[in-house]
Structure formats: C-alpha cells, structure tokens
C-alpha positions as CSV (number, residue, x, y, z in Angstrom):
1,X,-33.8,119.3,-15.0
2,X,-33.2,117.4,-11.7
3,X,-30.5,115.2,-11.5
4,X,-28.7,116.6,-14.5
5,X,-25.2,118.4,-14.2
6,X,-25.1,122.5,-14.6
7,X,-23.9,123.6,-18.3
8,X,-20.4,124.6,-17.8
9,X,-19.1,127.7,-19.6
10,X,-15.5,127.8,-21.1
11,X,-12.7,129.9,-19.1
12,X,-9.4,131.1,-20.1
13,X,-6.9,131.8,-17.6
14,X,-3.7,134.2,-18.4
15,X,-0.6,134.4,-16.2
16,X,0.4,138.0,-15.9
17,X,2.8,140.0,-13.7
18,X,4.7,143.1,-13.2
19,X,8.5,143.4,-15.1
20,X,10.5,140.7,-15.1
21,X,14.2,142.0,-15.5
22,X,17.2,138.7,-15.9
23,X,19.9,140.6,-17.1
24,X,22.8,142.5,-15.6
25,X,23.1,141.2,-11.9
26,X,20.8,138.4,-12.5
27,X,22.3,137.4,-15.6
28,X,26.0,137.1,-13.9
29,X,24.6,134.3,-11.9
30,X,23.3,132.0,-14.5
31,X,25.4,129.5,-16.2
32,X,26.0,131.7,-19.2
33,X,26.9,135.3,-18.2
34,X,27.3,137.8,-20.4
35,X,31.1,140.5,-20.1
36,X,30.3,142.1,-16.5
37,X,30.9,145.6,-18.1
38,X,28.6,148.8,-17.3
39,X,28.4,151.7,-18.8
40,X,26.3,153.3,-15.5
41,X,27.6,156.1,-13.7
42,X,28.1,154.4,-10.5
43,X,28.5,151.0,-11.2
44,X,31.0,149.8,-13.6
45,X,30.2,146.0,-12.8
46,X,27.1,144.2,-13.0
47,X,28.5,141.6,-10.5
48,X,28.4,144.6,-8.4
49,X,24.6,143.6,-8.0
50,X,25.1,140.3,-7.0
51,X,27.3,141.4,-3.8
52,X,24.3,144.1,-3.2
53,X,22.0,141.1,-2.9
54,X,24.2,139.0,-0.8
55,X,24.9,141.6,1.3
56,X,21.2,141.7,2.5
57,X,19.9,138.3,2.1
58,X,23.0,136.1,2.3
59,X,25.0,134.2,-0.2
60,X,23.7,133.0,-4.1
61,X,24.8,130.1,-5.4
62,X,26.5,130.3,-9.0
63,X,25.8,129.1,-11.0
64,X,22.1,128.7,-10.3
65,X,20.5,126.7,-12.7
66,X,17.5,128.1,-15.2
67,X,14.7,127.6,-12.9
68,X,16.0,128.6,-9.7
69,X,14.8,132.4,-10.0
70,X,11.5,131.5,-10.3
71,X,11.4,129.7,-7.1
72,X,7.9,129.5,-5.5
73,X,6.7,130.7,-8.4
74,X,6.9,127.6,-10.5
75,X,4.6,125.5,-7.8
76,X,1.9,128.4,-8.3
77,X,2.0,128.1,-12.1
78,X,1.7,124.3,-12.0
79,X,-1.3,124.5,-9.3
80,X,-3.1,127.3,-11.2
81,X,-2.7,125.9,-14.7
82,X,-2.9,129.1,-16.8
83,X,-4.0,128.9,-20.6
84,X,-1.2,131.7,-21.4
85,X,1.8,132.7,-19.3
86,X,2.7,136.4,-20.3
87,X,5.3,138.6,-18.9
88,X,7.1,142.1,-19.7
89,X,10.6,140.9,-20.2
90,X,12.7,144.1,-19.8
91,X,16.0,143.3,-20.9
92,X,18.0,142.8,-24.4
93,X,19.0,139.1,-24.8
94,X,22.2,139.4,-26.6
95,X,25.9,139.4,-26.5
96,X,26.1,142.3,-28.3
97,X,28.9,145.0,-26.9
98,X,27.2,147.9,-28.8
99,X,25.5,149.5,-25.8
100,X,23.1,152.7,-26.0
101,X,25.0,155.8,-25.5
102,X,24.0,158.1,-22.9
103,X,21.3,155.7,-21.8
104,X,22.7,155.1,-18.4
105,X,21.3,151.7,-17.4
106,X,21.9,149.3,-19.7
107,X,20.3,145.4,-19.0
108,X,21.1,142.4,-21.0
109,X,20.7,138.9,-20.7
110,X,23.0,136.3,-22.7
111,X,21.6,134.2,-25.0
112,X,22.2,131.1,-23.8
113,X,20.3,131.9,-21.2
114,X,17.0,131.9,-22.6
115,X,15.9,128.6,-21.0
116,X,15.6,130.8,-17.8
117,X,12.2,131.8,-19.7
118,X,11.4,128.3,-21.1
119,X,12.3,126.8,-17.8
120,X,8.8,128.8,-16.4
121,X,6.6,128.3,-19.4
122,X,6.2,131.6,-20.8
123,X,4.5,131.8,-23.6
124,X,4.8,135.6,-24.5
125,X,7.1,138.3,-24.0
126,X,6.2,142.0,-24.4
127,X,9.1,144.0,-25.4
128,X,7.7,147.7,-26.0
129,X,9.5,148.8,-22.6
130,X,12.6,151.1,-21.7
131,X,15.3,148.5,-22.2
132,X,14.9,146.5,-25.0
133,X,17.2,148.2,-26.9
134,X,19.7,148.9,-24.1
135,X,22.3,147.3,-26.1
136,X,21.4,149.0,-29.6
137,X,19.6,147.3,-33.0
138,X,22.0,144.5,-33.0
139,X,21.2,143.9,-29.8
140,X,17.1,144.0,-30.6
141,X,18.1,141.9,-33.5
142,X,19.4,139.0,-31.4
143,X,17.0,139.4,-28.7
144,X,14.2,139.1,-31.5
145,X,15.8,135.9,-33.3
146,X,16.7,134.2,-29.7
147,X,13.1,134.3,-28.6
148,X,11.8,133.1,-31.6
149,X,14.5,130.3,-31.4
150,X,13.0,129.4,-28.0
151,X,9.8,129.3,-29.8
152,X,8.3,131.9,-27.5
153,X,5.9,134.7,-28.8
154,X,6.4,138.4,-28.6
155,X,5.1,141.8,-29.2
156,X,5.8,145.1,-29.4
157,X,8.9,145.0,-30.7
158,X,10.1,144.3,-34.3
159,X,12.2,144.9,-37.7
160,X,9.2,146.8,-39.0
161,X,6.6,149.0,-37.9
162,X,4.3,146.2,-38.9
163,X,5.6,143.6,-36.9
164,X,6.0,145.8,-33.6
165,X,2.5,146.7,-33.9
166,X,1.5,142.8,-34.6
167,X,-0.2,140.8,-31.6
168,X,1.4,137.9,-30.6
169,X,-1.7,135.6,-31.2
170,X,-1.8,132.5,-28.8
171,X,-4.2,129.6,-29.8
172,X,-5.7,127.6,-26.6
173,X,-6.9,124.4,-27.6
174,X,-10.4,124.1,-27.5
175,X,-10.9,127.6,-25.9
176,X,-10.5,130.2,-28.5
177,X,-7.3,132.7,-28.6
178,X,-5.5,134.9,-27.0
179,X,-4.1,138.6,-28.6
180,X,-1.6,140.0,-27.0
181,X,-0.7,143.8,-28.2
182,X,2.6,145.4,-26.4
183,X,2.5,149.3,-26.3
184,X,5.4,151.6,-25.1
185,X,5.0,155.1,-23.7
186,X,7.6,157.8,-23.7
187,X,6.1,158.5,-19.9
188,X,7.9,155.3,-18.8
189,X,11.7,156.5,-20.1
190,X,11.7,155.2,-23.8
191,X,13.3,157.4,-26.0
192,X,11.7,158.7,-28.6
193,X,13.8,157.6,-31.5
194,X,13.0,154.0,-30.6
195,X,10.5,153.9,-32.0
196,X,10.2,151.5,-35.3
197,X,9.9,152.9,-38.6
198,X,10.4,151.4,-42.7
199,X,14.2,152.2,-41.9
200,X,15.2,150.8,-38.7
201,X,13.9,148.3,-36.3
202,X,12.3,149.4,-32.7
203,X,9.3,149.0,-31.0
204,X,5.5,149.9,-30.8
205,X,5.5,153.8,-29.4
206,X,2.9,155.4,-28.7
207,X,2.6,158.8,-29.8
208,X,0.4,159.8,-27.1
209,X,-2.9,159.1,-25.2
210,X,-5.3,160.7,-27.3
211,X,-8.4,159.6,-29.0
212,X,-6.5,159.3,-32.5
213,X,-4.1,157.2,-30.9
214,X,-7.3,155.1,-29.5
215,X,-8.5,155.0,-33.1
216,X,-5.3,153.6,-34.7
217,X,-5.4,151.0,-31.6
218,X,-8.9,149.9,-32.8
219,X,-8.4,149.5,-36.3
220,X,-5.1,147.1,-35.7
221,X,-7.5,145.0,-33.1
222,X,-10.3,144.9,-35.7
223,X,-8.4,143.6,-38.4
224,X,-7.3,140.3,-36.2
225,X,-9.8,140.1,-34.0
226,X,-12.6,137.0,-33.8
227,X,-15.8,136.5,-31.8
228,X,-14.5,134.8,-28.6
229,X,-10.7,135.9,-28.9
230,X,-9.2,138.0,-25.6
231,X,-7.8,140.7,-26.7
232,X,-5.2,142.0,-24.4
233,X,-3.2,145.7,-24.5
234,X,0.2,145.6,-22.7
235,X,1.2,148.9,-21.8
236,X,4.5,150.1,-20.3
237,X,3.6,153.7,-19.1
238,X,4.6,155.9,-16.4
239,X,6.9,156.6,-13.7
240,X,8.5,154.5,-11.6
241,X,6.8,155.6,-8.2
242,X,3.7,156.7,-7.0
243,X,0.6,155.3,-6.5
244,X,-1.8,158.1,-8.6
245,X,-3.1,157.2,-11.6
246,X,-3.5,160.2,-14.2
247,X,-6.6,161.1,-15.4
248,X,-5.3,160.9,-19.1
249,X,-4.0,157.0,-18.0
250,X,-7.4,156.1,-17.0
251,X,-9.5,157.7,-20.0
252,X,-6.8,156.0,-22.4
253,X,-7.8,152.9,-20.8
254,X,-11.4,152.8,-20.7
255,X,-11.3,154.2,-24.4
256,X,-9.2,150.8,-25.2
257,X,-12.2,149.2,-24.1
258,X,-14.9,151.2,-25.2
259,X,-14.0,151.9,-28.7
260,X,-10.8,149.3,-29.9
261,X,-12.0,146.2,-28.0
262,X,-9.6,145.4,-25.7
263,X,-10.5,143.0,-22.9
264,X,-7.7,143.2,-20.7
265,X,-5.4,145.8,-19.6
266,X,-1.9,144.7,-18.4
267,X,0.3,147.9,-17.6
268,X,3.4,147.9,-16.3
269,X,6.7,150.4,-15.4
270,X,5.9,151.3,-12.0
271,X,8.3,149.6,-9.2
272,X,5.5,148.7,-6.9
273,X,1.9,147.5,-7.1
274,X,-1.1,150.0,-7.9
275,X,-4.4,150.3,-7.8
276,X,-7.0,147.8,-9.7
277,X,-10.1,148.8,-11.3
278,X,-12.6,146.4,-13.5
279,X,-14.5,148.6,-15.8
280,X,-17.6,146.9,-17.9
281,X,-16.4,143.9,-16.7
282,X,-12.9,144.3,-17.9
283,X,-9.9,144.1,-15.8
284,X,-7.7,146.8,-15.7
285,X,-4.5,146.1,-14.0
286,X,-2.6,150.4,-14.1
287,X,0.3,149.1,-12.4
288,X,1.9,145.2,-11.7
289,X,4.6,146.3,-10.0
290,X,8.5,144.7,-10.5
291,X,7.9,140.8,-10.0
292,X,11.5,139.9,-10.7
293,X,14.5,142.2,-10.4
294,X,18.4,142.2,-9.2
295,X,17.6,145.7,-7.1
296,X,18.0,143.6,-4.0
297,X,20.2,146.1,-1.5
298,X,19.8,148.8,-3.1
299,X,18.3,151.7,-0.9
300,X,15.6,154.3,-1.4
301,X,11.9,154.3,-1.6
302,X,11.4,151.7,1.1
303,X,7.6,153.1,1.5
304,X,6.4,151.8,-2.3
305,X,7.6,147.9,-1.1
306,X,9.1,147.4,-4.5
307,X,10.3,144.2,-3.2
308,X,7.0,142.9,-3.2
309,X,5.0,141.8,-6.3
310,X,2.1,139.5,-7.4
311,X,1.2,136.5,-9.7
312,X,-1.9,138.0,-11.2
313,X,-4.3,135.3,-12.4
314,X,-6.9,137.1,-14.4
315,X,-9.9,134.3,-15.8
316,X,-11.9,135.2,-18.7
317,X,-15.2,134.3,-19.9
318,X,-14.1,134.4,-23.8
319,X,-18.2,134.1,-24.8
320,X,-18.7,137.5,-23.1
321,X,-15.1,139.2,-22.8
322,X,-15.4,139.8,-19.2
323,X,-13.8,139.1,-16.2
324,X,-15.2,135.9,-14.1
325,X,-12.2,135.7,-11.2
326,X,-8.9,137.7,-10.6
327,X,-6.7,135.6,-8.1
328,X,-3.0,137.2,-6.7
329,X,-0.4,135.2,-5.0
330,X,1.6,137.7,-3.2
331,X,5.2,137.5,-3.3
332,X,8.9,138.8,-3.1
333,X,12.3,138.4,-4.0
334,X,15.2,137.2,-2.1
335,X,18.8,135.7,-3.6
336,X,17.6,136.7,-7.1
337,X,14.4,134.6,-6.3
338,X,10.9,134.6,-6.4
339,X,9.4,133.2,-2.8
340,X,5.4,133.4,-1.8
341,X,5.7,136.8,0.8
342,X,5.2,136.4,4.6
343,X,1.4,137.1,6.5
344,X,2.9,140.6,7.0
345,X,4.0,141.4,3.4
346,X,0.8,139.8,2.0
347,X,-1.1,141.6,4.4
348,X,0.9,145.3,3.3
349,X,0.2,144.2,-0.3
350,X,-3.6,143.4,0.7
351,X,-4.2,146.9,2.6
352,X,-2.4,149.0,-0.2
353,X,-4.7,147.4,-3.0
354,X,-7.8,148.0,-0.6
355,X,-6.9,151.7,-0.1
356,X,-5.6,151.6,-3.9
357,X,-8.6,150.2,-5.2
358,X,-11.6,152.3,-3.1
359,X,-11.9,154.7,-5.6
360,X,-11.9,152.7,-8.5
361,X,-14.2,150.3,-6.8
362,X,-12.6,147.5,-6.0
363,X,-11.3,145.7,-2.9
364,X,-9.6,142.4,-1.7
365,X,-10.4,139.5,0.3
366,X,-7.7,137.3,1.6
367,X,-7.4,133.5,2.5
368,X,-6.0,131.9,5.2
369,X,-3.4,130.9,2.5
370,X,-2.5,134.5,2.0
371,X,-4.4,134.2,-1.6
372,X,-6.1,137.7,-2.5
373,X,-9.2,137.5,-4.2
374,X,-10.3,140.4,-6.3
375,X,-14.1,141.9,-5.3
376,X,-15.8,144.7,-7.5
377,X,-18.8,146.5,-8.0
378,X,-21.6,144.3,-9.7
379,X,-19.1,141.2,-9.7
380,X,-16.4,139.3,-7.8
381,X,-18.4,136.8,-6.2
382,X,-18.6,134.3,-8.8
383,X,-17.5,130.4,-7.6
384,X,-13.9,129.5,-8.9
385,X,-13.6,127.8,-12.1
C-alpha cells in the first residue's frame, strides 16, 4: 500500500579471508615472542623472517601492539560490521618445544599473544590445516585451551574425532545461527597421521572427496542444522600455486551444497586468490589466498601475487540460504600489516577474478573506492543491505 515501507528481510553477513599465519616472524614482533629457534632446512631463527620483511619494506617497530597487524582491516571490519568473523588460523598457539620431526616448516604463536585475535574481534578459527600440529600434540592441546580461554570458537580440530568434526555454532542475535564445519584435505600437505582418533587428538581430515565422504558430512550437518541456519564448510584443500580448480574439487563443492546442506564454501590453502562460483545461489570460494603471512622478502611465484588478498563480506539470506551480495576489499601485506591495496593492485585482483570467474559464470565490478562487487548469472544485482 502506498506510504508503507517495504518489508525488510534478515541478512547475515560473514567476514571470510584467506590464511592467517600469526606465527614465526609475526610472533617475533608481537609483545610476547616465542623462542625463535626453528628447524627448517634453510632458516634456523624466526627473526630472519623479520629481517627479510624489513629488507624490502623498511623497519618494523618492535614490539608492535596487538591490533597492529590488522592495520586497515580494522576500519573495514568496523564499517561492514559483519555478524560473524571467521579465519583459518594456520599456526599453533603454543610455547611447546615439541616440534613435529621431519615437518620442515613449524609455525607457532605464543599463547600470551592471543589478544592479537581478539583485537580484531575474531569469532571463529578453523584449525583443520597443515600447521596446527606443527608443535606436536602438546602444542595442539595448548592451542585449543588458549582459544577456549579467549572465548574464540574453533572447528576442525579436537581431543576426539567427535570434537574435531563438530561445528562451531555462533548465535547471531535476532537473526539465527551460523554453523562452521572445518575440513582438511591431504592435498594441502596435511600429514595423514594428524587425523583425530579415539586414541589421540588431531584434526578433521577428509579421507577423500568421494560421494561416500559427502554422505558422512551430510549426516553430521543434518544432526545439528535447523531451518534458518547458515552452514559453512571451511576447506583447507589443494596445492599452494596455480589457478586451475580440479574437477573433483568442483564436484565435491557442488555435492556438499546439493546433498549435505552446505550454504557457503570457504576454500583456502592456495597462496593466492582463485575463482569464485555461485552454485544454486550458494557462494563457492575455491581459494581465498593468503591474508596475513610473514612471507615478505621471499622470492618466487611473483606472477601469482601472493602478497595480495581480499576481505570477503558474504551476505546471506537465512530464510532461503542463498547469497544476497558478495563484496570484497582488496588488501596487501606490508611490514607484517594489512593495508588497502593500491589502484594498480586492486586492478590486478579485479582482472584475475574476472579471468578466472568467466568459466564459473561470475564477474566482478570495481567501484571508485576500489571495492569489488561480485555479479553472477541470475543474480548479483541486488541492492546492498
């Protein structure tokens, strides 16, 4: 009727990003660094990674405050005000000396540095990745305890298989629930013996990407998902480099949506952003790239621009479980800190997402402020909520 405001509907907005690696070099510039000793083939002291970063981008003040590493991301998070903030935490949070023999790379952040996560209001950390057990079972135990004490939910690892498989359940006041399930694939470099068993803690490791695995996931989701819930599958899968999306990965993502009730696919492991697909109204982020690492000054694979990342703001309609809008903020890492990307860098990401999204039925528009907005076949033209 004329004069009445249109009926508004509820929208739940998630903040997602690529891998967050606050260990090793970044841990060394925080207020409570671990013993810097490393057991890598070439680097034996974590402070060397600080030196490399400073050699290309200038000095890093030490110690930095807990909010330092988030830089411009804090402003964007405040502006977007997402209902849930989710990261893949790719490091152990421990002072354990029990490094995993033969692993080669061992990430850890001192537990006293956990305020670095609360400084950004992180709600959920997924742990089903190839670094959470870098400092052994004692390191994993301390990671879980530290996150729990900080009141940060986690998924994908646990003391038992049931705990590792269980979702993090986030109640969004007045809107509904977000269920975060986390899975790791051996294709990302996760050792097979890191799987949680009745005899030892570990992670939620996928045996394969077959329909049988989808059915097992379906049963776990059906046991907890209610009408109006948004179910996120956070997947650490695939290699570090390359834009190609394996056929089996794409089929698996589609089956999780079709058969298991997943609403959002949050993929990570690749050191660079990959193409985005909207399948039956559900967002599939095949690879979110690196968001925060200590890789500055390390050469190789420059054509993939691993220093660039995206802040993904995924707005979902819980009544239908479909995507309303997907907005992205281009970022880069400088001096172990998130910055807004330059115009040239944002254009590189824009072109890359359009090139890789073409076969997936998606494209990206860039606004004057360099914000990226996803468009897709049959959608993507809705107004912002």
